[in-house]
C-alpha positions as CSV (number, residue, x, y, z in Angstrom):
1,M,94.5,-11.2,-62.7
2,G,91.6,-13.6,-63.7
3,V,92.0,-16.3,-66.3
4,L,89.7,-14.3,-68.7
5,E,91.5,-11.0,-68.4
6,N,90.8,-8.8,-71.5
7,K,88.3,-11.3,-73.0
8,V,84.8,-10.2,-74.2
9,A,81.9,-12.5,-73.5
10,L,78.3,-12.5,-74.7
11,V,75.7,-14.3,-72.6
12,T,72.2,-14.8,-74.0
13,G,69.4,-14.7,-71.4
14,G,72.2,-13.4,-69.1
15,G,70.3,-11.1,-66.9
16,R,68.7,-13.6,-64.5
17,G,68.9,-17.1,-63.1
18,I,71.7,-19.3,-64.4
19,G,72.6,-16.7,-67.0
20,K,73.1,-14.1,-64.4
21,A,75.4,-16.4,-62.4
22,I,77.4,-17.1,-65.6
23,S,77.7,-13.4,-66.4
24,L,79.0,-12.7,-62.9
25,A,81.4,-15.6,-62.8
26,L,82.9,-14.5,-66.1
27,A,83.3,-11.0,-64.9
28,A,84.9,-12.1,-61.7
29,E,87.6,-13.8,-63.9
30,G,88.3,-10.6,-65.8
31,A,86.0,-10.7,-68.8
32,D,84.0,-7.7,-70.1
33,I,80.3,-8.8,-70.3
34,A,77.5,-8.2,-72.7
35,F,74.2,-10.0,-71.9
36,T,70.9,-10.2,-73.7
37,D,67.3,-10.7,-72.8
38,I,64.0,-10.3,-74.6
39,Q,62.9,-7.8,-72.0
40,F,64.9,-6.4,-69.1
41,S,63.8,-5.8,-65.5
42,S,65.6,-4.2,-62.6
43,E,67.8,-7.3,-62.4
44,A,69.7,-6.0,-65.4
45,D,70.6,-2.8,-63.7
46,D,71.7,-4.8,-60.7
47,L,73.9,-7.0,-62.8
48,L,75.5,-4.1,-64.6
49,T,76.4,-2.6,-61.2
50,K,78.0,-5.9,-60.1
51,I,79.9,-6.2,-63.3
52,K,81.3,-2.7,-62.8
53,D,82.2,-3.6,-59.2
54,F,84.5,-6.2,-60.6
55,G,86.2,-3.5,-62.6
56,R,84.8,-4.8,-65.9
57,R,82.7,-3.2,-68.6
58,G,79.1,-4.3,-68.9
59,L,76.5,-4.0,-71.7
60,S,72.8,-5.0,-71.7
61,I,71.2,-5.7,-75.1
62,E,67.5,-6.4,-75.7
63,S,67.4,-9.2,-78.2
64,D,65.0,-11.9,-79.4
65,V,67.1,-15.1,-79.8
66,R,64.4,-16.4,-82.1
67,S,65.4,-13.9,-84.8
68,L,68.6,-14.3,-86.8
69,S,68.7,-10.6,-87.6
70,S,68.2,-9.7,-83.9
71,A,71.1,-12.0,-83.0
72,Q,73.3,-10.5,-85.7
73,E,72.5,-7.0,-84.4
74,A,73.5,-8.0,-80.9
75,V,76.8,-9.5,-82.0
76,D,77.6,-6.5,-84.2
77,T,76.8,-4.2,-81.2
78,V,79.2,-6.1,-79.0
79,V,82.0,-6.0,-81.6
80,K,81.4,-2.3,-82.1
81,E,81.5,-1.6,-78.4
82,F,84.3,-3.9,-77.3
83,G,86.3,-4.5,-80.5
84,R,86.0,-8.3,-80.4
85,L,84.1,-11.3,-79.2
86,D,85.9,-14.1,-77.5
87,I,83.2,-16.0,-75.7
88,L,79.6,-16.9,-76.5
89,I,77.3,-18.5,-74.0
90,N,74.0,-19.7,-75.4
91,N,71.9,-19.8,-72.3
92,A,68.5,-18.3,-73.2
93,G,65.7,-20.9,-72.8
94,I,62.0,-21.4,-71.9
95,T,59.7,-24.2,-70.9
96,R,56.1,-24.9,-72.0
97,D,55.5,-28.3,-70.2
98,N,52.7,-30.6,-71.2
99,L,52.2,-34.3,-72.0
100,L,52.4,-34.9,-75.8
101,M,48.7,-35.7,-76.1
102,R,47.8,-32.3,-74.6
103,M,50.7,-30.2,-76.0
104,S,49.7,-27.6,-78.5
105,E,51.6,-26.8,-81.6
106,E,52.2,-23.3,-80.2
107,E,53.8,-24.8,-77.1
108,W,56.1,-27.0,-79.3
109,D,57.0,-24.2,-81.6
110,A,57.7,-21.6,-78.9
111,V,60.3,-23.9,-77.1
112,I,62.0,-25.1,-80.3
113,A,62.3,-21.5,-81.6
114,T,63.8,-20.2,-78.5
115,N,65.9,-23.1,-77.2
116,L,67.1,-24.6,-80.4
117,K,66.8,-22.0,-83.2
118,G,68.1,-19.4,-80.8
119,V,71.4,-21.4,-80.5
120,F,71.6,-21.7,-84.2
121,N,71.0,-18.0,-84.7
122,Y,73.7,-16.8,-82.2
123,C,76.3,-19.3,-83.4
124,K,75.8,-18.2,-86.9
125,A,75.9,-14.6,-86.0
126,A,79.1,-14.9,-83.9
127,C,81.1,-17.4,-86.0
128,R,82.4,-15.0,-88.7
129,Q,83.9,-12.7,-86.0
130,M,85.5,-15.6,-84.2
131,M,86.9,-17.1,-87.4
132,S,88.4,-13.8,-88.3
133,Q,90.1,-13.7,-84.9
134,R,91.1,-17.3,-85.3
135,E,90.0,-18.1,-81.8
136,G,86.8,-18.3,-79.8
137,K,84.9,-20.3,-77.2
138,I,81.2,-21.3,-77.4
139,V,79.3,-23.0,-74.6
140,N,75.8,-24.0,-75.2
141,I,73.5,-24.7,-72.2
142,S,71.7,-28.0,-72.8
143,S,70.1,-30.1,-70.1
144,V,70.2,-33.6,-68.7
145,V,66.7,-34.1,-70.1
146,G,68.2,-33.7,-73.5
147,V,70.2,-36.8,-72.7
148,V,67.7,-39.0,-70.9
149,G,64.3,-37.4,-71.7
150,N,61.6,-36.3,-69.2
151,P,57.8,-37.0,-69.3
152,G,55.8,-33.8,-69.9
153,Q,58.8,-32.1,-71.6
154,V,58.9,-33.5,-75.1
155,N,59.4,-30.1,-76.6
156,Y,62.1,-29.1,-74.0
157,S,63.9,-32.4,-74.2
158,A,63.9,-32.3,-78.0
159,S,65.3,-28.8,-78.0
160,K,68.1,-29.6,-75.6
161,A,69.0,-32.8,-77.4
162,G,69.2,-30.7,-80.6
163,V,71.6,-28.3,-78.8
164,I,73.9,-31.3,-78.2
165,G,73.7,-32.1,-81.9
166,I,74.6,-28.5,-82.8
167,T,77.4,-28.5,-80.3
168,K,79.1,-31.6,-81.7
169,T,78.7,-30.6,-85.3
170,L,80.0,-27.1,-84.9
171,A,82.9,-28.4,-82.8
172,K,84.0,-30.3,-85.9
173,E,83.3,-27.4,-88.3
174,F,85.2,-24.8,-86.2
175,A,88.1,-26.8,-84.8
176,S,90.5,-25.8,-87.5
177,R,89.9,-22.2,-86.7
178,N,90.8,-22.7,-83.0
179,I,87.2,-22.3,-81.9
180,Q,86.1,-24.7,-79.2
181,V,82.4,-25.6,-78.9
182,N,81.1,-27.5,-75.8
183,A,77.9,-27.9,-73.9
184,V,76.9,-28.0,-70.2
185,A,73.9,-30.1,-69.3
186,P,72.6,-29.0,-65.9
187,G,70.3,-31.2,-63.9
188,F,67.8,-29.5,-61.6
189,V,69.0,-26.1,-60.5
190,D,67.6,-24.0,-57.6
191,T,66.2,-21.1,-59.6
192,P,62.9,-19.2,-59.6
193,M,61.5,-21.8,-62.0
194,T,62.1,-24.7,-59.7
195,Q,61.1,-22.8,-56.6
196,K,57.6,-22.8,-57.9
197,L,57.4,-26.6,-57.5
198,T,55.2,-28.0,-54.8
199,E,56.9,-29.8,-51.9
200,Q,55.7,-33.2,-53.3
201,Q,57.2,-32.4,-56.7
202,R,60.5,-31.2,-55.1
203,E,60.8,-34.5,-53.1
204,A,60.1,-36.5,-56.3
205,L,62.9,-34.7,-58.1
206,L,65.4,-35.0,-55.2
207,S,64.8,-38.8,-55.2
208,L,66.3,-38.9,-58.7
209,I,69.5,-37.1,-57.6
210,P,72.2,-39.2,-55.9
211,M,73.5,-36.1,-54.1
212,K,70.0,-35.4,-52.8
213,R,70.0,-31.7,-53.6
214,M,69.6,-29.3,-56.5
215,A,72.5,-27.4,-58.0
216,K,73.1,-23.7,-57.2
217,P,73.4,-21.5,-60.3
218,E,77.0,-20.7,-59.3
219,E,77.8,-24.4,-59.6
220,I,76.8,-24.4,-63.3
221,A,78.6,-21.1,-63.9
222,S,81.9,-22.5,-62.5
223,V,81.9,-25.2,-65.1
224,V,81.2,-22.7,-67.9
225,V,84.2,-20.6,-66.7
226,F,86.4,-23.7,-66.9
227,L,85.3,-24.5,-70.5
228,V,86.0,-21.0,-71.7
229,S,89.3,-20.8,-69.8
230,P,92.8,-21.6,-71.2
231,A,92.6,-24.8,-69.1
232,A,90.1,-26.2,-71.5
233,S,91.9,-25.3,-74.7
234,Y,92.0,-28.9,-75.9
235,I,88.4,-29.8,-75.1
236,T,85.8,-29.5,-77.8
237,G,82.5,-31.3,-78.8
238,Q,81.9,-32.4,-75.2
239,V,78.8,-32.4,-73.0
240,L,79.5,-32.0,-69.3
241,C,76.5,-33.1,-67.1
242,V,76.3,-31.0,-63.9
243,D,73.6,-32.9,-62.3
244,G,74.6,-34.4,-58.9
245,G,74.9,-37.8,-60.4
246,M,71.6,-38.2,-62.3
247,V,73.3,-39.3,-65.5
248,M,76.2,-41.7,-65.2
């Protein structure tokens, strides 16, 4: 038996990249998985098949994290399908990189609406169900750039710093209801997004990492599994940097 046997998890942006790795890792530990994306591709079908291979139930939901009503519909669908909601992973996020002097209002608004408001929307949508159960685990995916900043990413850095603020505040609001809220702050992860970097850009990034390599998505997922497991039942309001030593 896995450490998450009979638990139900909802992962936003869970059909690809880090979200897909998280969905699979949770399923491997026994959780039934619902995952959302704004638009699904063939990867969603592949993920559902792999979840089924673990002997778990899977559910894909098209949802726009920028919309509170869409978030509430997704949570209601999960509760209707599975009967409960034990774990929420706020993973959905986008980038629209530019230097501040060149950044458009649209680039700022798009990132804040998805990365920051999306976390607010899903936490608000899920909290009533978790409170009624008197237990729950929420993990918000932030970033090391939300801790230290990054030139050309003022929108992304601000959104991820805001996620840390949401995490710490909700940890205090929900603690008496036995709901733990934590954040994971990945460094640079080997995903399709970073694979688009030039060799020169990749070398520059690696020079910032003491371990001299990017993380694998599975290395982020394993930390998420720990935070939603019984082993982390007394941990709340924390930010775990999974970054190869970038932030010390």
